[in-house]
N, C-alpha and C positions, 0 to 999 in steps of 0.2 A: 766172891764168886770163884775166884781163882783157887783159893784154898779148898772150898767145897768140891770143886771139880777135881782138883788134884787128889783129894781123898776119896773120890767116888762116893761122896756122901749124898749127892742129889743127882737126879737125872739131867741129861742134856736138855730135855724138854722143859724142865723147871727153870734151868739157867736161861734158856732162850726166852721163855715167857717173862721172867723177871727183867731181862735186858730190854725186851720190847716194851714192857710196862714202864720201865725207867725212862725209855726214850719218849714215850707218849707224855708222861708226867713232866719231864724236863721241857719238852717242846711247848706244852701248855703254859707252864710258868714263865717261859722266856717271852711269851707274847706281852707280858706286862712289865717285866724287869729283867736285867741281866743277873747272873748268879751273884755277883758282888753286892747286889742290893736286896738279896733274899731276906736277910735278917731284918732290915728296915721295913720290908713289906710283910713281915710276919710269916714268911713262906719257908720255914726251916726244912721242910721236906725236899726243897730244891737241892740242899746239900747232899741228900741221899740219892735222889734220882739222877741229877746232873753229875754228882760226884762219882757214881757208879760208872757212868759213861766215860767220864774223864779218866778214871783209873784204867778202864779197859783200853782206852786210846793210848795211855802211857805204856801199858803192857805191850801192846802191838808194836808201838814205835820203838821201844827199847829192844824187843826181840828182833825186829827187822834190822835196826842199826847195828846190832851185835851179831847178826847172823845166828840167832838162837842161843848165844852164850850167856845172855843176861835177860832178866825179866823184871816184872813189876816189883818183886821183893828186893832185887838188887837196887833198883831205883830208890825205893823207900829207905833202904839202908844208907845210900849216898845222901839223900835229902836230910835224913835225921842227923847224919854226921855233919853236914853243912850247917844245919840249924844250931847244933851244939857249938860249933866253932864260931859262928857269927852271933850267937846269943840272940837270935831273932827267928821268928816263925812267920814267914810272909810269902806272898805270891811271887815276889821278885826272886827269892832264893829257890822256890819251887821251880820256876821257869828257867833259871840259870842252871839248876841241876839237870833238868830235862834237856836243855841245849847241850850241856856237857856230855850227855849220853848219846849225842849224835842225832838228836831229834828236833831240830829247830822248827820244822814245819808243824810239828805237834805242839810245841811251845806256843807258836803263833796262833794256832787254832784254839788252844785252851785259853790264852789271854783274851782273844776276841770273844770267846764264849763267856768269859767272866765279866767283861766290862762293857760290851757293846749291846745295845738293845736290838732286837730283831723283829722285822715285820713278818717274816716267814721262817720261824725257828725250826720247823720240821725239815725244810729244805736245807737250811744251814747245817743242822746236825747231821743229816744224812750225808751231805757232801763232805763235811769235815771229817766224819768218822771213816768214810771210804778213802779219803785222801791219806789218812794216817794208817790205813791198812786194816780197819775193822769193818767187817761185813756181817752184822748179825741179822740182816734182813733177807738173805738168800735162803731159799728152801734147802733143807737137808744140810745146812752148814752148822757145824759145831761152833758154838760161840766161844767157849774157853775150854781148854786150849784148842787151837786149830782154826778158830774163827778169824785169825789174823791172816791177811793175804800176804803172799811172798813178795 
């Protein structure tokens, strides 16, 4: 979504609708299992719907922590470098990289999203996304870029 937005390849309306659809799908799936159990549940779509929200949260958190000097693409560069150094690709390295970007609250939110079952996943997602600075639900708010709150 970030790349499409940056290239002006799609409208903000499309991006917002895809984000809201991802939110609805992720919340629906989280009623039966956390993201870490998606494969076992045969719910591979969770990785796309919840993953989109997770990456948007990372983007906002990194932008906020760096005062706009870094973004999602910088984070992924750091993460991939860490993976190469550690010779491992896992949640622990992902969260450590995010914490190193100055976003420990986002790392905690994503870890909770990944491993804890939820009785009210929509409320959890809405609160968690707002906490990390993402507000895709407000009227006339651009989701990417600019949907991150200061």
